[in-house]
C-alpha positions in Angstrom: 63.1 97.0 64.6 61.1 99.6 66.9 59.2 99.8 70.1 57.3 96.5 69.9 60.1 94.2 68.9 61.9 95.4 72.1 58.7 94.7 74.3 58.2 91.4 73.0 62.5 90.7 73.4 62.3 91.9 77.2 59.3 89.8 77.7 60.6 86.5 76.6 64.1 87.5 78.4 62.3 87.9 81.7 60.5 84.8 81.1 63.4 82.8 80.4 65.1 83.8 83.5 62.3 83.2 86.0 62.0 79.6 84.3 65.6 79.4 85.0 65.1 79.9 88.6 67.2 83.4 89.0 64.5 85.6 89.3 62.4 85.5 92.1 64.0 84.6 95.4 62.1 83.6 98.9 60.8 86.8 100.2 61.6 85.6 103.5 64.9 85.5 104.6 66.6 82.6 103.3 69.0 82.1 106.0 70.4 84.1 109.4 73.6 83.2 108.4 76.0 85.7 106.2 75.9 84.5 102.6 78.8 85.9 100.5 80.9 85.4 97.2 83.8 87.6 95.8 83.6 88.3 92.6 86.6 86.9 90.8 86.1 88.8 87.0 88.9 91.4 87.6 90.9 90.4 84.5 87.5 90.0 82.3 86.8 94.0 82.9 88.5 96.5 80.4 91.8 98.1 81.6 90.9 101.4 81.0 87.9 102.6 79.0 88.5 106.3 77.3 86.4 108.0 79.5 82.9 107.2 82.2 80.8 108.0 79.7 81.8 105.5 77.3 81.5 102.7 79.8 78.2 104.2 81.4 75.3 102.9 79.5 74.5 99.3 79.8 75.0 97.2 76.7 72.0 96.6 75.1 72.3 93.1 74.5 72.6 92.6 78.4 69.4 91.9 80.4 68.2 94.4 82.6 68.5 94.7 86.3 64.6 94.6 86.2 64.3 91.4 84.8 66.6 90.0 87.2 65.0 91.8 90.4 63.3 89.9 93.2 59.8 90.9 94.2 59.6 93.2 96.9 56.7 92.8 99.0 57.5 95.6 101.8 59.9 98.2 101.6 63.3 96.7 103.2 65.9 98.9 104.8 69.4 98.2 105.1 71.9 100.3 107.3 75.4 100.3 106.0 78.6 101.3 108.3 82.0 101.9 107.4 85.5 102.8 108.8 88.1 104.1 106.9 91.8 105.0 107.3 92.0 103.7 111.0 95.6 103.4 110.8 96.1 100.9 114.1 94.1 103.2 116.5 94.2 100.7 119.1 94.8 102.6 122.4 92.6 105.6 123.2 94.1 108.7 122.6 92.2 112.2 122.8 89.3 112.0 120.3 90.3 108.7 119.4 88.1 106.0 121.3 90.2 103.0 120.5 89.4 99.4 119.3 87.4 98.1 122.1 85.3 101.3 122.1 84.6 101.8 118.5 84.9 98.1 117.5 82.5 97.3 120.4 80.1 99.7 119.0 80.3 98.4 115.6 79.9 94.8 116.7 76.7 95.8 118.7 75.2 97.3 116.0 76.1 94.4 114.0 74.2 92.2 116.5 71.4 93.6 117.0 70.3 93.4 113.2 72.9 91.0 111.5 70.3 90.4 108.5 69.8 94.3 107.9 73.6 95.8 108.8 76.6 95.8 106.7 79.7 96.8 107.6 82.7 97.9 105.5 85.9 99.2 105.3 87.4 101.4 102.6 91.2 100.8 104.0 94.3 101.8 105.7 93.6 99.9 108.7 96.7 98.5 110.0 99.4 100.7 109.9 100.0 103.3 112.1 100.6 102.2 115.6 103.4 99.7 117.5 100.4 98.1 118.6 99.3 97.4 115.0 102.6 97.3 113.1 104.1 94.8 115.7 101.9 92.0 114.1 101.7 93.7 110.5 98.1 94.5 110.7 97.6 90.8 111.8 96.0 91.9 115.1 93.8 94.1 113.5 92.6 91.6 110.8 91.7 89.2 113.8 89.6 92.1 115.6 87.9 93.1 112.6 86.6 89.3 112.6 85.2 89.8 115.7 83.7 92.5 115.3 82.0 91.2 112.2 83.5 93.2 109.0 81.8 91.7 105.7 84.3 93.3 103.4 87.9 95.6 103.2 89.0 97.4 100.7 92.6 98.1 100.2 94.4 101.2 101.1 97.6 102.5 100.0 99.1 101.9 103.7 98.2 98.3 103.3 100.9 97.9 101.1 103.7 99.2 103.9 105.0 95.6 104.9 104.8 94.5 101.3 102.7 92.3 99.0 103.5 88.8 100.8 101.8 90.5 104.4 98.4 91.7 102.6 98.4 88.0 101.5 99.2 86.8 104.9 96.2 88.7 106.3 94.0 87.8 103.7 94.2 84.3 105.0 93.2 85.3 108.3 90.9 87.6 107.2 86.8 86.1 107.4 86.3 88.7 104.7 86.9 89.6 101.3 89.9 91.8 100.6 88.6 94.1 97.6 90.6 96.3 95.1 89.2 95.7 91.3 91.5 98.0 89.6 95.3 96.9 90.8 96.7 95.7 87.1 100.2 94.0 86.6 103.2 96.3 85.2 104.3 95.4 82.0 106.8 96.7 79.7 106.0 100.3 80.6 102.9 100.3 81.3 99.6 98.9 82.9 98.8 95.4 81.3 95.3 94.1 80.8 96.0 91.2 83.5 94.6 91.6 87.0 96.9 91.9 90.2 95.3 88.2 90.8 95.1 88.7 95.0 91.9 91.2 95.3 88.4 91.0 93.7 86.6 93.8 91.9 83.5 92.9 94.1 81.7 90.6 97.0 78.1 89.7 96.7 76.0 89.5 100.4 72.5 88.0 100.2 70.7 89.8 102.9 66.8 89.0 103.8 66.7 87.2 100.5 67.8 89.9 98.5 71.6 90.4 97.1 73.7 93.3 97.6 77.1 94.1 95.8 79.8 95.8 97.5 82.3 97.0 95.4 86.2 97.9 95.8 88.3 100.3 94.2 91.9 102.2 95.5 92.5 105.8 94.1 94.6 105.9 91.0 98.1 106.2 90.6 98.5 105.8 94.9 101.3 103.4 93.9 103.2 106.9 94.2 102.3 107.2 98.1 103.8 103.4 98.5 107.6 102.9 99.1 108.1 101.9 95.4 109.9 98.5 96.2 106.5 97.1 97.3 104.6 98.0 94.4 107.1 97.8 91.4 105.4 95.2 89.3 101.5 96.9 89.8 99.8 100.0 89.1 96.3 101.3 90.2 94.7 102.4 87.0 91.5 104.9 86.8 88.7 103.1 89.2 85.5 104.9 88.1 85.1 103.3 84.8 85.8 99.9 85.9 83.6 100.4 89.1 80.4 101.6 86.7 81.4 98.0 84.5 81.3 96.0 87.7 78.0 97.6 88.8 76.6 96.6 85.4 77.5 93.1 85.8 76.5 92.7 89.5 73.0 93.9 88.6 72.3 92.2 85.2 74.3 88.6 86.0 74.0 88.7 89.8 70.7 90.0 90.0 72.0 92.9 92.8 69.1 94.8 94.1 71.7 97.2 95.9 75.1 98.4 94.9 77.4 100.2 97.3 80.6 101.3 96.1 83.5 101.6 98.7 86.8 103.2 97.6 90.3 104.5 99.1 90.0 107.8 97.6 88.3 111.1 98.6 85.0 112.3 97.5 86.1 115.1 95.2 88.6 112.7 93.3 85.3 110.5 92.6 82.8 113.5 91.4 85.7 114.5 88.9 85.5 111.3 87.3 81.5 110.9 87.4 79.3 113.2 88.9 76.0 111.2 88.1 76.3 108.1 90.2 72.7 106.7 90.7 72.4 104.5 87.8 75.4 102.4 89.3 76.0 103.1 93.1 73.2 103.8 95.8 75.8 105.0 98.4 79.8 105.2 98.0 82.1 105.3 101.3 85.3 107.1 100.7 88.8 107.1 102.4 92.5 108.5 102.2 92.4 112.3 102.8 91.3 111.6 106.5 89.0 114.4 106.2 85.1 114.0 107.6 83.2 114.3 104.4 79.4 114.3 104.0 78.8 115.0 100.0 76.0 114.1 97.3 76.5 113.7 93.9 74.1 115.6 91.4 71.4 112.7 91.8 71.7 112.4 95.1 74.0 109.5 96.2 75.7 109.8 99.4 79.7 110.1 99.6 80.8 109.7 103.1 84.4 109.8 104.7 85.0 109.5 108.5 87.8 111.0 109.1 90.7 108.8 110.6 91.8 106.7 113.7 88.3 106.1 114.3 87.3 109.3 115.6 84.2 108.8 113.4 82.3 106.4 111.2 80.4 106.8 108.2 76.4 105.7 108.0 73.7 105.6 105.8 70.7 103.8 105.4 69.3 102.5 102.0 65.7 101.3 101.7 65.0 98.7 98.7 61.5 100.2 97.9 58.5 98.4 96.9 59.3 99.2 92.8 63.1 98.1 93.0 64.3 101.5 93.4 66.6 102.3 96.1 66.3 105.7 98.2 68.5 106.9 101.1 68.0 108.3 104.2 70.5 109.5 107.5 73.8 109.6 105.8 75.8 111.0 108.4 79.5 110.5 109.8 78.9 111.0 113.5 82.0 111.7 115.9 83.1 108.4 118.1 82.5 108.4 121.8 84.7 107.9 124.6 81.4 107.0 126.9 80.9 103.8 124.6 81.6 100.5 126.1 84.6 98.4 125.6 84.0 95.2 124.3 84.6 92.2 126.1 85.6 89.8 123.0 88.0 92.6 121.9 89.6 93.2 125.4 90.4 89.4 125.7 92.0 89.8 122.1 94.2 93.0 123.3 95.1 90.5 126.4 96.1 87.4 124.8 98.2 89.6 122.0 99.2 92.8 123.3 99.7 92.2 127.2 102.6 89.9 127.0 105.7 91.2 129.2 108.0 91.9 126.7 105.4 93.9 124.4 104.4 95.8 127.8 107.9 96.3 128.6 108.8 97.6 124.9 105.6 100.0 124.6 106.1 101.5 127.6 110.2 102.3 127.9 110.5 105.9 129.1 112.3 107.8 126.4 112.8 111.0 128.6 110.3 114.3 129.2 109.1 116.6 126.7 109.8 120.3 127.5 106.5 121.3 125.4 104.8 120.6 122.3 105.8 118.9 118.8 103.8 119.5 115.8 104.6 116.2 113.2 106.6 118.6 111.6 108.6 118.8 114.5 108.6 114.9 114.9 109.8 114.5 111.5 112.8 116.8 112.3 113.6 115.2 115.2 114.3 111.9 112.8 116.2 113.9 110.4 118.5 115.0 113.1 118.4 111.5 114.4 119.3 110.1 111.4 122.4 112.4 110.3 123.8 112.0 114.2 123.6 108.1 113.7 125.5 108.1 110.6 127.9 110.9 110.3 130.3 109.2 112.2 130.8 106.2 110.2 130.3 108.7 107.2 132.0 111.8 107.7 131.3 113.2 104.6 128.0 113.1 104.9 125.9 116.6 104.4 122.6 116.0 105.6 119.8 113.8 106.2 116.2 114.0 105.0 112.9 112.9 106.9 109.4 113.5 106.0 106.7 114.9 107.9 105.3 112.5 110.3 101.7 111.5 111.2 100.8 112.9 114.8 101.7 115.6 117.6 103.9 114.6 120.9 102.8 116.7 123.8 104.2 117.9 126.8 105.3 115.4 129.5 106.5 111.6 130.0 107.1 110.1 126.4 106.9 106.8 125.8 108.5 104.6 123.0 104.5 103.3 122.0 103.9 107.3 122.1 106.6 108.0 119.5 105.8 105.3 117.3 102.2 106.4 117.2 103.5 109.6 116.2 106.4 108.3 114.0 104.9 104.9 112.2 106.2 105.0 109.2 108.8 101.8 108.4 111.2 102.9 106.7 114.8 102.0 105.8 117.6 104.6 105.6 119.3 105.1 102.6 123.0 106.9 101.7 123.3 107.7 97.9 125.1 110.8 96.4 122.5 113.2 95.1 122.7 116.5 93.2 122.6 119.7 95.4 119.4 120.5 92.8 117.7 117.8 94.1 118.3 118.2 97.5 116.9 121.8 97.3 114.1 120.8 95.7 113.3 118.2 98.4 114.2 120.2 101.1 110.8 122.2 100.3 108.7 119.7 101.0 110.6 117.7 103.7 113.0 118.0 106.9 116.6 118.3 106.6 119.6 118.6 109.5 123.0 118.8 108.8 125.8 118.9 111.6 128.1 121.1 109.8 126.3 124.6 108.9 129.5 126.3 108.3 130.9 123.7 105.3 127.2 123.1 104.0 125.6 126.4 104.6 124.7 126.1 101.0 124.6 123.5 98.3 125.6 124.0 94.8 123.4 122.7 92.4 125.6 121.0 89.8 127.6 119.2 92.5 126.8 115.8 94.4 126.6 115.3 97.9 126.1 112.4 100.4 122.7 112.4 101.8 121.1 109.9 104.6 117.7 109.4 103.3 114.6 107.3 104.3 113.8 105.2 101.7 110.3 106.6 100.4 111.6 109.5 99.3 115.2 108.0 97.5 113.0 105.5 95.7 110.0 107.3 95.2 108.3 106.9 91.8 106.0 108.6 89.6 102.6 106.6 87.8 105.6 105.9 85.2 108.0 103.9 87.7 110.3 106.6 87.0 112.4 107.8 89.7 111.0 112.0 90.5 112.4 113.1 93.7 115.8 112.2 93.3 115.9 111.7 89.3 119.4 110.9 89.1 119.2 108.3 91.7 120.5 105.0 90.8 119.9 102.3 92.8 122.7 100.1 91.7 125.3 103.2 93.1 123.7 103.4 96.5 126.1 103.7 98.7 124.6 101.9 102.0 121.1 100.6 103.1 120.1 100.1 106.4 116.9 98.3 107.4 116.2 100.6 110.6 113.4 102.9 111.0 113.3 106.6 112.0 111.3 105.9 114.8 114.1 103.7 116.7 116.9 106.0 115.7 115.0 108.9 117.1 114.3 106.8 120.5 117.7 106.0 120.3 118.7 110.0 120.1 116.3 111.0 122.9 117.2 108.6 125.5 121.1 109.7 124.7 119.7 113.3 125.7 119.7 111.7 129.5 115.8 112.5 130.2 115.2 116.0 129.5 114.0 116.8 125.8 114.2 120.5 124.3 111.7 120.8 122.1 113.2 124.0 120.9 116.0 121.6 119.5 113.4 120.3 116.4 112.0 123.7 115.6 112.4 124.5 111.9 114.4 127.3 112.8 116.9 125.1 115.2 120.7 125.4 113.8 121.3 122.8 111.3 117.8 122.5 110.6 115.8 123.1 107.0 119.0 124.6 105.8 118.2 124.6 102.5 114.8 125.5 102.1 
């Protein structure tokens, strides 16, 4: 067949594409308005290629990306910004500048150069504060519209309100939701059927050139979600599918630049594929709440900007005259409290969150903390509050179990909003009989409290005991949808389940103390606390 025949084939293929009008767009900007379309081809992607290397090389029958690339008269630089794990951090709090300042900064960047600035989210935007949970994410979604986000990759905490709420927010959003590796769960495994709610990618047309944005979520992160919200879906290995989607974006859509936004950390991406340049020009990461600046072996930046708006991720990608893409200024700068508030976002805040009812709820005084409580102590408060709430109704209750929470609390006056940001998880309380061995095992990783340290100073592994546990722990499943924290757990044998949140039980307990809160009550060595570790 030889090189000569391949050369002639390439020539005629290029000529055909040019004649069809899909080869050379206008060099001048075709419009100052954003043009984007979400790819709906997830179901055509393979379920799970056996390895990244098998899906790494483009098919010889596909047109090359260069045959679809526009003519570039002068280098063009695009500015990419991303936010990850914002967790509803609407109000300023220490190093967290709050929505108006962070959003105002990004909105200003977008307004300064809308044709060259692309703004993305890598997930976990909604869940995490009273102000965001109160509207189940819709307030943050509306704020993202105001700021000008171009796409959002789903994170695991987007599922904390249930799949219906994701779709409700999707109807509000002026930007696509991405997650191309979500598959239906069928017959004990991942099926080839796409979830059908999110897309694998979206294509933005800027300055006459096409930019592909791919969105994926980390494999197996269903185990980081209360199982009842994801019992019909699973998350498969993302990078092989992202590679396939990149090839499609370049060969079929004519994208000159492709960026991956993934709700997973850089090390997880590089573990799957350490050479990224043939497929992605930059990668935005998330999930671990770290500030990350990594680089693949072939020079592709992987960035993660911490959490709660303390930082953001940014890189500049330049489309060179020869069609190559170079990167500069890959950085994760800290946000600044000196940034100006944005009038549009402040107006949204005043409309949605400054009603009398909401302000009264958020500012309710729960008492005065005697000192600092770390996130583990906040979890211990929840465990004691759960036990105290239900032991009167269930006298044979042995212990309550709660997991660690998200933020610390500081000495001084404590409001309901403060407590909610520290303990934002919307878990119901499940009472069931668990084996002593299971309680002891889970006590190593979570917080337990018992009010009867004499009778239950120790537990017999083979004996069952009535416990009160948050639903995330009770119903926890592994990637194969098997209960694995409490492996003997049977939903049909649940004694009771209460649709109340640990934060509300904690608030009730703190108010019962009469105003003064001795934080030593929730230390790891306090009576009844962590007895089974």
